[in-house]
mmCIF file of the C-alpha atoms, coordinates in Angstrom:
data_MODEL
# 
_entry.id   MODEL 
# 
loop_
_atom_site.group_PDB 
_atom_site.id 
_atom_site.type_symbol 
_atom_site.label_atom_id 
_atom_site.label_alt_id 
_atom_site.label_comp_id 
_atom_site.label_asym_id 
_atom_site.label_entity_id 
_atom_site.label_seq_id 
_atom_site.pdbx_PDB_ins_code 
_atom_site.Cartn_x 
_atom_site.Cartn_y 
_atom_site.Cartn_z 
_atom_site.occupancy 
_atom_site.B_iso_or_equiv 
_atom_site.pdbx_formal_charge 
_atom_site.auth_seq_id 
_atom_site.auth_comp_id 
_atom_site.auth_asym_id 
_atom_site.auth_atom_id 
_atom_site.pdbx_PDB_model_num 
ATOM 1   C CA . UNK A 1 1   ? 21.747  -22.561 2.529  1.00 0.00 ? 1   UNK A CA 1 
ATOM 2   C CA . UNK A 1 2   ? 20.474  -20.190 -0.152 1.00 0.00 ? 2   UNK A CA 1 
ATOM 3   C CA . UNK A 1 3   ? 16.948  -20.623 1.161  1.00 0.00 ? 3   UNK A CA 1 
ATOM 4   C CA . UNK A 1 4   ? 18.068  -19.815 4.706  1.00 0.00 ? 4   UNK A CA 1 
ATOM 5   C CA . UNK A 1 5   ? 19.837  -16.680 3.485  1.00 0.00 ? 5   UNK A CA 1 
ATOM 6   C CA . UNK A 1 6   ? 16.676  -15.521 1.697  1.00 0.00 ? 6   UNK A CA 1 
ATOM 7   C CA . UNK A 1 7   ? 14.586  -16.160 4.813  1.00 0.00 ? 7   UNK A CA 1 
ATOM 8   C CA . UNK A 1 8   ? 17.001  -14.214 7.004  1.00 0.00 ? 8   UNK A CA 1 
ATOM 9   C CA . UNK A 1 9   ? 17.406  -11.337 4.566  1.00 0.00 ? 9   UNK A CA 1 
ATOM 10  C CA . UNK A 1 10  ? 13.660  -11.185 3.976  1.00 0.00 ? 10  UNK A CA 1 
ATOM 11  C CA . UNK A 1 11  ? 12.931  -11.158 7.715  1.00 0.00 ? 11  UNK A CA 1 
ATOM 12  C CA . UNK A 1 12  ? 15.426  -8.330  8.306  1.00 0.00 ? 12  UNK A CA 1 
ATOM 13  C CA . UNK A 1 13  ? 14.014  -6.306  5.409  1.00 0.00 ? 13  UNK A CA 1 
ATOM 14  C CA . UNK A 1 14  ? 10.449  -6.771  6.573  1.00 0.00 ? 14  UNK A CA 1 
ATOM 15  C CA . UNK A 1 15  ? 11.260  -5.876  10.181 1.00 0.00 ? 15  UNK A CA 1 
ATOM 16  C CA . UNK A 1 16  ? 13.184  -2.738  9.219  1.00 0.00 ? 16  UNK A CA 1 
ATOM 17  C CA . UNK A 1 17  ? 10.359  -1.724  6.897  1.00 0.00 ? 17  UNK A CA 1 
ATOM 18  C CA . UNK A 1 18  ? 7.647   -2.055  9.531  1.00 0.00 ? 18  UNK A CA 1 
ATOM 19  C CA . UNK A 1 19  ? 9.647   -0.026  12.049 1.00 0.00 ? 19  UNK A CA 1 
ATOM 20  C CA . UNK A 1 20  ? 10.316  2.737   9.514  1.00 0.00 ? 20  UNK A CA 1 
ATOM 21  C CA . UNK A 1 21  ? 6.639   2.743   8.523  1.00 0.00 ? 21  UNK A CA 1 
ATOM 22  C CA . UNK A 1 22  ? 5.598   2.927   12.196 1.00 0.00 ? 22  UNK A CA 1 
ATOM 23  C CA . UNK A 1 23  ? 7.870   5.949   12.723 1.00 0.00 ? 23  UNK A CA 1 
ATOM 24  C CA . UNK A 1 24  ? 6.391   7.584   9.633  1.00 0.00 ? 24  UNK A CA 1 
ATOM 25  C CA . UNK A 1 25  ? 2.853   6.959   10.855 1.00 0.00 ? 25  UNK A CA 1 
ATOM 26  C CA . UNK A 1 26  ? 3.468   8.460   14.300 1.00 0.00 ? 26  UNK A CA 1 
ATOM 27  C CA . UNK A 1 27  ? 2.282   12.087  14.721 1.00 0.00 ? 27  UNK A CA 1 
ATOM 28  C CA . UNK A 1 28  ? 5.253   14.271  15.563 1.00 0.00 ? 28  UNK A CA 1 
ATOM 29  C CA . UNK A 1 29  ? 6.114   17.909  16.107 1.00 0.00 ? 29  UNK A CA 1 
ATOM 30  C CA . UNK A 1 30  ? 9.697   17.202  15.044 1.00 0.00 ? 30  UNK A CA 1 
ATOM 31  C CA . UNK A 1 31  ? 9.130   15.474  11.689 1.00 0.00 ? 31  UNK A CA 1 
ATOM 32  C CA . UNK A 1 32  ? 6.985   17.307  9.146  1.00 0.00 ? 32  UNK A CA 1 
ATOM 33  C CA . UNK A 1 33  ? 4.131   15.562  7.352  1.00 0.00 ? 33  UNK A CA 1 
ATOM 34  C CA . UNK A 1 34  ? 5.901   15.181  3.988  1.00 0.00 ? 34  UNK A CA 1 
ATOM 35  C CA . UNK A 1 35  ? 8.936   13.568  5.617  1.00 0.00 ? 35  UNK A CA 1 
ATOM 36  C CA . UNK A 1 36  ? 6.729   11.150  7.571  1.00 0.00 ? 36  UNK A CA 1 
ATOM 37  C CA . UNK A 1 37  ? 4.848   10.229  4.379  1.00 0.00 ? 37  UNK A CA 1 
ATOM 38  C CA . UNK A 1 38  ? 8.172   9.476   2.705  1.00 0.00 ? 38  UNK A CA 1 
ATOM 39  C CA . UNK A 1 39  ? 9.155   7.272   5.643  1.00 0.00 ? 39  UNK A CA 1 
ATOM 40  C CA . UNK A 1 40  ? 5.840   5.434   5.385  1.00 0.00 ? 40  UNK A CA 1 
ATOM 41  C CA . UNK A 1 41  ? 6.409   4.913   1.660  1.00 0.00 ? 41  UNK A CA 1 
ATOM 42  C CA . UNK A 1 42  ? 9.959   3.609   2.166  1.00 0.00 ? 42  UNK A CA 1 
ATOM 43  C CA . UNK A 1 43  ? 8.763   1.356   4.978  1.00 0.00 ? 43  UNK A CA 1 
ATOM 44  C CA . UNK A 1 44  ? 6.034   -0.208  2.849  1.00 0.00 ? 44  UNK A CA 1 
ATOM 45  C CA . UNK A 1 45  ? 8.445   -0.699  -0.052 1.00 0.00 ? 45  UNK A CA 1 
ATOM 46  C CA . UNK A 1 46  ? 10.821  -2.561  2.273  1.00 0.00 ? 46  UNK A CA 1 
ATOM 47  C CA . UNK A 1 47  ? 7.946   -4.625  3.666  1.00 0.00 ? 47  UNK A CA 1 
ATOM 48  C CA . UNK A 1 48  ? 6.788   -5.581  0.172  1.00 0.00 ? 48  UNK A CA 1 
ATOM 49  C CA . UNK A 1 49  ? 10.350  -6.546  -0.767 1.00 0.00 ? 49  UNK A CA 1 
ATOM 50  C CA . UNK A 1 50  ? 10.852  -8.537  2.430  1.00 0.00 ? 50  UNK A CA 1 
ATOM 51  C CA . UNK A 1 51  ? 7.579   -10.426 2.073  1.00 0.00 ? 51  UNK A CA 1 
ATOM 52  C CA . UNK A 1 52  ? 8.337   -11.214 -1.573 1.00 0.00 ? 52  UNK A CA 1 
ATOM 53  C CA . UNK A 1 53  ? 11.781  -12.575 -0.630 1.00 0.00 ? 53  UNK A CA 1 
ATOM 54  C CA . UNK A 1 54  ? 10.270  -14.675 2.161  1.00 0.00 ? 54  UNK A CA 1 
ATOM 55  C CA . UNK A 1 55  ? 7.713   -16.104 -0.251 1.00 0.00 ? 55  UNK A CA 1 
ATOM 56  C CA . UNK A 1 56  ? 10.449  -16.851 -2.797 1.00 0.00 ? 56  UNK A CA 1 
ATOM 57  C CA . UNK A 1 57  ? 12.555  -18.639 -0.169 1.00 0.00 ? 57  UNK A CA 1 
ATOM 58  C CA . UNK A 1 58  ? 10.063  -21.524 -0.072 1.00 0.00 ? 58  UNK A CA 1 
ATOM 59  C CA . UNK A 1 59  ? 10.258  -23.870 -3.053 1.00 0.00 ? 59  UNK A CA 1 
ATOM 60  C CA . UNK A 1 60  ? 7.006   -25.703 -2.324 1.00 0.00 ? 60  UNK A CA 1 
ATOM 61  C CA . UNK A 1 61  ? 3.543   -24.260 -1.786 1.00 0.00 ? 61  UNK A CA 1 
ATOM 62  C CA . UNK A 1 62  ? 2.550   -23.615 1.831  1.00 0.00 ? 62  UNK A CA 1 
ATOM 63  C CA . UNK A 1 63  ? 0.212   -21.397 3.800  1.00 0.00 ? 63  UNK A CA 1 
ATOM 64  C CA . UNK A 1 64  ? 3.209   -19.417 5.036  1.00 0.00 ? 64  UNK A CA 1 
ATOM 65  C CA . UNK A 1 65  ? 4.371   -18.799 1.448  1.00 0.00 ? 65  UNK A CA 1 
ATOM 66  C CA . UNK A 1 66  ? 0.827   -17.820 0.420  1.00 0.00 ? 66  UNK A CA 1 
ATOM 67  C CA . UNK A 1 67  ? 0.534   -15.504 3.447  1.00 0.00 ? 67  UNK A CA 1 
ATOM 68  C CA . UNK A 1 68  ? 3.746   -13.687 2.539  1.00 0.00 ? 68  UNK A CA 1 
ATOM 69  C CA . UNK A 1 69  ? 2.536   -13.283 -1.043 1.00 0.00 ? 69  UNK A CA 1 
ATOM 70  C CA . UNK A 1 70  ? -0.731  -11.780 0.186  1.00 0.00 ? 70  UNK A CA 1 
ATOM 71  C CA . UNK A 1 71  ? 1.144   -9.387  2.491  1.00 0.00 ? 71  UNK A CA 1 
ATOM 72  C CA . UNK A 1 72  ? 3.350   -8.263  -0.396 1.00 0.00 ? 72  UNK A CA 1 
ATOM 73  C CA . UNK A 1 73  ? 0.215   -7.510  -2.437 1.00 0.00 ? 73  UNK A CA 1 
ATOM 74  C CA . UNK A 1 74  ? -1.191  -5.545  0.518  1.00 0.00 ? 74  UNK A CA 1 
ATOM 75  C CA . UNK A 1 75  ? 1.987   -3.467  0.826  1.00 0.00 ? 75  UNK A CA 1 
ATOM 76  C CA . UNK A 1 76  ? 1.929   -2.783  -2.913 1.00 0.00 ? 76  UNK A CA 1 
ATOM 77  C CA . UNK A 1 77  ? -1.665  -1.571  -2.617 1.00 0.00 ? 77  UNK A CA 1 
ATOM 78  C CA . UNK A 1 78  ? -0.679  0.811   0.181  1.00 0.00 ? 78  UNK A CA 1 
ATOM 79  C CA . UNK A 1 79  ? 2.208   2.073   -1.964 1.00 0.00 ? 79  UNK A CA 1 
ATOM 80  C CA . UNK A 1 80  ? -0.242  2.829   -4.782 1.00 0.00 ? 80  UNK A CA 1 
ATOM 81  C CA . UNK A 1 81  ? -2.350  4.845   -2.355 1.00 0.00 ? 81  UNK A CA 1 
ATOM 82  C CA . UNK A 1 82  ? 0.717   6.835   -1.307 1.00 0.00 ? 82  UNK A CA 1 
ATOM 83  C CA . UNK A 1 83  ? 2.254   7.596   -4.702 1.00 0.00 ? 83  UNK A CA 1 
ATOM 84  C CA . UNK A 1 84  ? -0.526  7.657   -7.320 1.00 0.00 ? 84  UNK A CA 1 
ATOM 85  C CA . UNK A 1 85  ? -2.083  11.071  -7.918 1.00 0.00 ? 85  UNK A CA 1 
ATOM 86  C CA . UNK A 1 86  ? -5.663  10.155  -7.001 1.00 0.00 ? 86  UNK A CA 1 
ATOM 87  C CA . UNK A 1 87  ? -8.110  12.232  -5.005 1.00 0.00 ? 87  UNK A CA 1 
ATOM 88  C CA . UNK A 1 88  ? -7.734  11.988  -1.225 1.00 0.00 ? 88  UNK A CA 1 
ATOM 89  C CA . UNK A 1 89  ? -10.730 9.675   -0.759 1.00 0.00 ? 89  UNK A CA 1 
ATOM 90  C CA . UNK A 1 90  ? -9.408  7.165   -3.314 1.00 0.00 ? 90  UNK A CA 1 
ATOM 91  C CA . UNK A 1 91  ? -5.899  7.290   -1.818 1.00 0.00 ? 91  UNK A CA 1 
ATOM 92  C CA . UNK A 1 92  ? -7.236  6.607   1.675  1.00 0.00 ? 92  UNK A CA 1 
ATOM 93  C CA . UNK A 1 93  ? -9.440  3.789   0.395  1.00 0.00 ? 93  UNK A CA 1 
ATOM 94  C CA . UNK A 1 94  ? -6.440  2.125   -1.261 1.00 0.00 ? 94  UNK A CA 1 
ATOM 95  C CA . UNK A 1 95  ? -4.419  2.378   1.947  1.00 0.00 ? 95  UNK A CA 1 
ATOM 96  C CA . UNK A 1 96  ? -7.295  0.885   3.952  1.00 0.00 ? 96  UNK A CA 1 
ATOM 97  C CA . UNK A 1 97  ? -7.687  -1.997  1.490  1.00 0.00 ? 97  UNK A CA 1 
ATOM 98  C CA . UNK A 1 98  ? -3.923  -2.561  1.500  1.00 0.00 ? 98  UNK A CA 1 
ATOM 99  C CA . UNK A 1 99  ? -3.873  -2.868  5.292  1.00 0.00 ? 99  UNK A CA 1 
ATOM 100 C CA . UNK A 1 100 ? -6.821  -5.281  5.218  1.00 0.00 ? 100 UNK A CA 1 
ATOM 101 C CA . UNK A 1 101 ? -5.039  -7.419  2.619  1.00 0.00 ? 101 UNK A CA 1 
ATOM 102 C CA . UNK A 1 102 ? -1.927  -7.438  4.830  1.00 0.00 ? 102 UNK A CA 1 
ATOM 103 C CA . UNK A 1 103 ? -4.067  -8.518  7.795  1.00 0.00 ? 103 UNK A CA 1 
ATOM 104 C CA . UNK A 1 104 ? -5.416  -11.393 5.694  1.00 0.00 ? 104 UNK A CA 1 
ATOM 105 C CA . UNK A 1 105 ? -1.864  -12.384 4.786  1.00 0.00 ? 105 UNK A CA 1 
ATOM 106 C CA . UNK A 1 106 ? -0.800  -12.268 8.434  1.00 0.00 ? 106 UNK A CA 1 
ATOM 107 C CA . UNK A 1 107 ? -3.738  -14.489 9.401  1.00 0.00 ? 107 UNK A CA 1 
ATOM 108 C CA . UNK A 1 108 ? -2.828  -16.955 6.669  1.00 0.00 ? 108 UNK A CA 1 
ATOM 109 C CA . UNK A 1 109 ? 0.775   -17.020 7.907  1.00 0.00 ? 109 UNK A CA 1 
ATOM 110 C CA . UNK A 1 110 ? -0.489  -17.768 11.433 1.00 0.00 ? 110 UNK A CA 1 
ATOM 111 C CA . UNK A 1 111 ? -2.177  -20.891 10.108 1.00 0.00 ? 111 UNK A CA 1 
ATOM 112 C CA . UNK A 1 112 ? 0.962   -21.690 8.126  1.00 0.00 ? 112 UNK A CA 1 
ATOM 113 C CA . UNK A 1 113 ? 3.087   -21.667 11.266 1.00 0.00 ? 113 UNK A CA 1 
ATOM 114 C CA . UNK A 1 114 ? 1.204   -24.756 12.488 1.00 0.00 ? 114 UNK A CA 1 
ATOM 115 C CA . UNK A 1 115 ? 2.291   -26.743 9.432  1.00 0.00 ? 115 UNK A CA 1 
ATOM 116 C CA . UNK A 1 116 ? 5.663   -27.372 11.116 1.00 0.00 ? 116 UNK A CA 1 
ATOM 117 C CA . UNK A 1 117 ? 4.839   -27.850 14.813 1.00 0.00 ? 117 UNK A CA 1 
ATOM 118 C CA . UNK A 1 118 ? 8.280   -29.210 15.691 1.00 0.00 ? 118 UNK A CA 1 
ATOM 119 C CA . UNK A 1 119 ? 10.162  -26.085 14.663 1.00 0.00 ? 119 UNK A CA 1 
ATOM 120 C CA . UNK A 1 120 ? 11.628  -24.204 17.679 1.00 0.00 ? 120 UNK A CA 1 
ATOM 121 C CA . UNK A 1 121 ? 10.539  -20.799 16.362 1.00 0.00 ? 121 UNK A CA 1 
ATOM 122 C CA . UNK A 1 122 ? 6.875   -21.789 15.984 1.00 0.00 ? 122 UNK A CA 1 
ATOM 123 C CA . UNK A 1 123 ? 5.653   -19.868 19.044 1.00 0.00 ? 123 UNK A CA 1 
ATOM 124 C CA . UNK A 1 124 ? 7.480   -16.716 17.948 1.00 0.00 ? 124 UNK A CA 1 
ATOM 125 C CA . UNK A 1 125 ? 6.158   -16.989 14.396 1.00 0.00 ? 125 UNK A CA 1 
ATOM 126 C CA . UNK A 1 126 ? 2.576   -17.536 15.546 1.00 0.00 ? 126 UNK A CA 1 
ATOM 127 C CA . UNK A 1 127 ? 2.752   -14.585 17.946 1.00 0.00 ? 127 UNK A CA 1 
ATOM 128 C CA . UNK A 1 128 ? 4.550   -12.371 15.428 1.00 0.00 ? 128 UNK A CA 1 
ATOM 129 C CA . UNK A 1 129 ? 2.150   -13.048 12.569 1.00 0.00 ? 129 UNK A CA 1 
ATOM 130 C CA . UNK A 1 130 ? -0.833  -12.637 14.865 1.00 0.00 ? 130 UNK A CA 1 
ATOM 131 C CA . UNK A 1 131 ? 0.433   -9.248  16.056 1.00 0.00 ? 131 UNK A CA 1 
ATOM 132 C CA . UNK A 1 132 ? 1.010   -8.174  12.465 1.00 0.00 ? 132 UNK A CA 1 
ATOM 133 C CA . UNK A 1 133 ? -2.549  -9.147  11.542 1.00 0.00 ? 133 UNK A CA 1 
ATOM 134 C CA . UNK A 1 134 ? -3.911  -7.243  14.560 1.00 0.00 ? 134 UNK A CA 1 
ATOM 135 C CA . UNK A 1 135 ? -1.748  -4.212  13.773 1.00 0.00 ? 135 UNK A CA 1 
ATOM 136 C CA . UNK A 1 136 ? -2.837  -4.083  10.144 1.00 0.00 ? 136 UNK A CA 1 
ATOM 137 C CA . UNK A 1 137 ? -6.478  -4.432  11.182 1.00 0.00 ? 137 UNK A CA 1 
ATOM 138 C CA . UNK A 1 138 ? -6.101  -1.508  13.588 1.00 0.00 ? 138 UNK A CA 1 
ATOM 139 C CA . UNK A 1 139 ? -4.498  0.584   10.851 1.00 0.00 ? 139 UNK A CA 1 
ATOM 140 C CA . UNK A 1 140 ? -7.453  -0.181  8.585  1.00 0.00 ? 140 UNK A CA 1 
ATOM 141 C CA . UNK A 1 141 ? -9.950  0.717   11.338 1.00 0.00 ? 141 UNK A CA 1 
ATOM 142 C CA . UNK A 1 142 ? -8.139  3.971   12.025 1.00 0.00 ? 142 UNK A CA 1 
ATOM 143 C CA . UNK A 1 143 ? -8.048  4.716   8.301  1.00 0.00 ? 143 UNK A CA 1 
ATOM 144 C CA . UNK A 1 144 ? -11.799 4.158   8.005  1.00 0.00 ? 144 UNK A CA 1 
ATOM 145 C CA . UNK A 1 145 ? -12.370 6.586   10.887 1.00 0.00 ? 145 UNK A CA 1 
ATOM 146 C CA . UNK A 1 146 ? -10.138 9.183   9.224  1.00 0.00 ? 146 UNK A CA 1 
ATOM 147 C CA . UNK A 1 147 ? -11.913 8.706   5.896  1.00 0.00 ? 147 UNK A CA 1 
ATOM 148 C CA . UNK A 1 148 ? -15.316 9.278   7.491  1.00 0.00 ? 148 UNK A CA 1 
ATOM 149 C CA . UNK A 1 149 ? -14.072 12.414  9.229  1.00 0.00 ? 149 UNK A CA 1 
ATOM 150 C CA . UNK A 1 150 ? -12.603 13.808  6.009  1.00 0.00 ? 150 UNK A CA 1 
ATOM 151 C CA . UNK A 1 151 ? -15.877 13.199  4.151  1.00 0.00 ? 151 UNK A CA 1 
ATOM 152 C CA . UNK A 1 152 ? -17.845 14.932  6.910  1.00 0.00 ? 152 UNK A CA 1 
ATOM 153 C CA . UNK A 1 153 ? -15.445 17.865  6.907  1.00 0.00 ? 153 UNK A CA 1 
ATOM 154 C CA . UNK A 1 154 ? -15.696 18.138  3.132  1.00 0.00 ? 154 UNK A CA 1 
ATOM 155 C CA . UNK A 1 155 ? -19.495 18.237  3.401  1.00 0.00 ? 155 UNK A CA 1 
ATOM 156 C CA . UNK A 1 156 ? -19.249 20.936  6.056  1.00 0.00 ? 156 UNK A CA 1 
ATOM 157 C CA . UNK A 1 157 ? -16.901 22.938  3.845  1.00 0.00 ? 157 UNK A CA 1 
ATOM 158 C CA . UNK A 1 158 ? -19.398 22.700  0.973  1.00 0.00 ? 158 UNK A CA 1 
ATOM 159 C CA . UNK A 1 159 ? -22.148 23.996  3.240  1.00 0.00 ? 159 UNK A CA 1 
ATOM 160 C CA . UNK A 1 160 ? -19.923 26.876  4.313  1.00 0.00 ? 160 UNK A CA 1 
ATOM 161 C CA . UNK A 1 161 ? -19.154 27.724  0.683  1.00 0.00 ? 161 UNK A CA 1 
ATOM 162 C CA . UNK A 1 162 ? -22.856 27.869  -0.155 1.00 0.00 ? 162 UNK A CA 1 
ATOM 163 C CA . UNK A 1 163 ? -23.543 30.389  2.599  1.00 0.00 ? 163 UNK A CA 1 
ATOM 164 C CA . UNK A 1 164 ? -20.281 32.289  2.290  1.00 0.00 ? 164 UNK A CA 1 
ATOM 165 C CA . UNK A 1 165 ? -21.770 35.067  0.142  1.00 0.00 ? 165 UNK A CA 1 
ATOM 166 C CA . UNK A 1 166 ? -24.375 35.744  2.820  1.00 0.00 ? 166 UNK A CA 1 
ATOM 167 C CA . UNK A 1 167 ? -21.874 36.076  5.632  1.00 0.00 ? 167 UNK A CA 1 
ATOM 168 C CA . UNK A 1 168 ? -20.701 39.520  6.658  1.00 0.00 ? 168 UNK A CA 1 
ATOM 169 C CA . UNK A 1 169 ? -17.080 40.415  7.279  1.00 0.00 ? 169 UNK A CA 1 
ATOM 170 C CA . UNK A 1 170 ? -17.336 40.026  11.060 1.00 0.00 ? 170 UNK A CA 1 
ATOM 171 C CA . UNK A 1 171 ? -18.624 36.491  10.751 1.00 0.00 ? 171 UNK A CA 1 
ATOM 172 C CA . UNK A 1 172 ? -15.894 35.579  8.313  1.00 0.00 ? 172 UNK A CA 1 
ATOM 173 C CA . UNK A 1 173 ? -13.232 36.839  10.715 1.00 0.00 ? 173 UNK A CA 1 
ATOM 174 C CA . UNK A 1 174 ? -14.800 34.881  13.552 1.00 0.00 ? 174 UNK A CA 1 
ATOM 175 C CA . UNK A 1 175 ? -14.697 31.676  11.527 1.00 0.00 ? 175 UNK A CA 1 
ATOM 176 C CA . UNK A 1 176 ? -11.155 32.213  10.241 1.00 0.00 ? 176 UNK A CA 1 
ATOM 177 C CA . UNK A 1 177 ? -9.545  30.075  12.927 1.00 0.00 ? 177 UNK A CA 1 
ATOM 178 C CA . UNK A 1 178 ? -11.897 27.178  12.243 1.00 0.00 ? 178 UNK A CA 1 
ATOM 179 C CA . UNK A 1 179 ? -11.267 27.382  8.499  1.00 0.00 ? 179 UNK A CA 1 
ATOM 180 C CA . UNK A 1 180 ? -7.505  27.388  9.035  1.00 0.00 ? 180 UNK A CA 1 
ATOM 181 C CA . UNK A 1 181 ? -7.751  24.246  11.145 1.00 0.00 ? 181 UNK A CA 1 
ATOM 182 C CA . UNK A 1 182 ? -9.617  22.525  8.331  1.00 0.00 ? 182 UNK A CA 1 
ATOM 183 C CA . UNK A 1 183 ? -7.316  23.767  5.572  1.00 0.00 ? 183 UNK A CA 1 
ATOM 184 C CA . UNK A 1 184 ? -4.152  23.132  7.584  1.00 0.00 ? 184 UNK A CA 1 
ATOM 185 C CA . UNK A 1 185 ? -4.710  20.037  9.735  1.00 0.00 ? 185 UNK A CA 1 
ATOM 186 C CA . UNK A 1 186 ? -1.127  20.250  11.022 1.00 0.00 ? 186 UNK A CA 1 
ATOM 187 C CA . UNK A 1 187 ? -2.272  23.155  13.210 1.00 0.00 ? 187 UNK A CA 1 
ATOM 188 C CA . UNK A 1 188 ? -4.238  20.673  15.336 1.00 0.00 ? 188 UNK A CA 1 
ATOM 189 C CA . UNK A 1 189 ? -2.337  20.059  18.567 1.00 0.00 ? 189 UNK A CA 1 
ATOM 190 C CA . UNK A 1 190 ? -3.812  16.654  19.354 1.00 0.00 ? 190 UNK A CA 1 
ATOM 191 C CA . UNK A 1 191 ? -4.029  13.736  16.890 1.00 0.00 ? 191 UNK A CA 1 
ATOM 192 C CA . UNK A 1 192 ? -7.486  12.361  16.145 1.00 0.00 ? 192 UNK A CA 1 
ATOM 193 C CA . UNK A 1 193 ? -8.728  9.024   17.460 1.00 0.00 ? 193 UNK A CA 1 
ATOM 194 C CA . UNK A 1 194 ? -8.254  7.516   14.010 1.00 0.00 ? 194 UNK A CA 1 
ATOM 195 C CA . UNK A 1 195 ? -4.629  8.661   13.902 1.00 0.00 ? 195 UNK A CA 1 
ATOM 196 C CA . UNK A 1 196 ? -3.975  7.198   17.351 1.00 0.00 ? 196 UNK A CA 1 
ATOM 197 C CA . UNK A 1 197 ? -5.463  3.840   16.317 1.00 0.00 ? 197 UNK A CA 1 
ATOM 198 C CA . UNK A 1 198 ? -3.324  3.827   13.170 1.00 0.00 ? 198 UNK A CA 1 
ATOM 199 C CA . UNK A 1 199 ? -0.211  4.683   15.179 1.00 0.00 ? 199 UNK A CA 1 
ATOM 200 C CA . UNK A 1 200 ? -0.799  1.904   17.709 1.00 0.00 ? 200 UNK A CA 1 
ATOM 201 C CA . UNK A 1 201 ? -1.507  -0.534  14.888 1.00 0.00 ? 201 UNK A CA 1 
ATOM 202 C CA . UNK A 1 202 ? 1.727   0.396   13.129 1.00 0.00 ? 202 UNK A CA 1 
ATOM 203 C CA . UNK A 1 203 ? 3.817   -0.253  16.232 1.00 0.00 ? 203 UNK A CA 1 
ATOM 204 C CA . UNK A 1 204 ? 1.999   -3.509  17.029 1.00 0.00 ? 204 UNK A CA 1 
ATOM 205 C CA . UNK A 1 205 ? 2.781   -4.662  13.502 1.00 0.00 ? 205 UNK A CA 1 
ATOM 206 C CA . UNK A 1 206 ? 6.419   -3.624  13.990 1.00 0.00 ? 206 UNK A CA 1 
ATOM 207 C CA . UNK A 1 207 ? 6.671   -5.675  17.203 1.00 0.00 ? 207 UNK A CA 1 
ATOM 208 C CA . UNK A 1 208 ? 5.199   -8.666  15.369 1.00 0.00 ? 208 UNK A CA 1 
ATOM 209 C CA . UNK A 1 209 ? 7.726   -8.439  12.535 1.00 0.00 ? 209 UNK A CA 1 
ATOM 210 C CA . UNK A 1 210 ? 10.601  -8.183  15.028 1.00 0.00 ? 210 UNK A CA 1 
ATOM 211 C CA . UNK A 1 211 ? 9.347   -11.353 16.773 1.00 0.00 ? 211 UNK A CA 1 
ATOM 212 C CA . UNK A 1 212 ? 9.323   -13.107 13.396 1.00 0.00 ? 212 UNK A CA 1 
ATOM 213 C CA . UNK A 1 213 ? 12.901  -11.964 12.839 1.00 0.00 ? 213 UNK A CA 1 
ATOM 214 C CA . UNK A 1 214 ? 13.947  -13.313 16.244 1.00 0.00 ? 214 UNK A CA 1 
ATOM 215 C CA . UNK A 1 215 ? 12.248  -16.602 15.384 1.00 0.00 ? 215 UNK A CA 1 
ATOM 216 C CA . UNK A 1 216 ? 14.166  -16.793 12.119 1.00 0.00 ? 216 UNK A CA 1 
ATOM 217 C CA . UNK A 1 217 ? 17.483  -16.072 13.858 1.00 0.00 ? 217 UNK A CA 1 
ATOM 218 C CA . UNK A 1 218 ? 16.729  -18.774 16.423 1.00 0.00 ? 218 UNK A CA 1 
ATOM 219 C CA . UNK A 1 219 ? 15.974  -21.185 13.606 1.00 0.00 ? 219 UNK A CA 1 
ATOM 220 C CA . UNK A 1 220 ? 19.336  -20.354 12.020 1.00 0.00 ? 220 UNK A CA 1 
ATOM 221 C CA . UNK A 1 221 ? 21.119  -21.045 15.329 1.00 0.00 ? 221 UNK A CA 1 
ATOM 222 C CA . UNK A 1 222 ? 19.358  -24.384 15.710 1.00 0.00 ? 222 UNK A CA 1 
ATOM 223 C CA . UNK A 1 223 ? 20.289  -25.366 12.151 1.00 0.00 ? 223 UNK A CA 1 
ATOM 224 C CA . UNK A 1 224 ? 23.948  -24.489 12.742 1.00 0.00 ? 224 UNK A CA 1 
ATOM 225 C CA . UNK A 1 225 ? 23.976  -26.510 15.958 1.00 0.00 ? 225 UNK A CA 1 
ATOM 226 C CA . UNK A 1 226 ? 22.537  -29.549 14.179 1.00 0.00 ? 226 UNK A CA 1 
ATOM 227 C CA . UNK A 1 227 ? 25.123  -29.273 11.391 1.00 0.00 ? 227 UNK A CA 1 
ATOM 228 C CA . UNK A 1 228 ? 28.069  -29.209 13.815 1.00 0.00 ? 228 UNK A CA 1 
ATOM 229 C CA . UNK A 1 229 ? 29.783  -32.622 14.271 1.00 0.00 ? 229 UNK A CA 1 
ATOM 230 C CA . UNK A 1 230 ? 29.292  -34.233 17.669 1.00 0.00 ? 230 UNK A CA 1 
# 
């Protein structure tokens, strides 16, 4: 019974965390960037906690247990990228690696779902873990695209700084709008392709975690039905 409680609590925590993280990763004119980053941080903390609880709920070694452990490590890596005071490139690299580790954990959990083929929630768990792996992979791909763009923009800024002394006042005024867009990316009206890929990946992962939660709740119902006297 204690194991079932841990599985249920862990599934709820993970699902809530992925949804919160997906909201935080969605570009919005209503929520400012700092608030969305805080949501993403809280979401990953909940995911790491949920995955750790799910791993702890299994007494014996299994692919599903190992997959949850890997996902918890991936979430912790993302958290490091969000909170540690590194340079932007290092922070983005940590987040990318964290998402890739989570994708590996989701793939391992997919294989683990086939260890118990008779369980009624198997189809939901396979689909849910697969969607989580796909979502994390998309987040990593989007992060790589954003990292490349930021490096290119930084190189362009360096080139502009080298020629800044040679520019006259008229040219500086003409480039002011472009410089503001670089210095204040929130002024951009449309999200970049990388941001869109990350957003879609976050919501796909959220759907996958909700399917896993539904599978766990179904498993609880089946267990209660079997325990009831005929």
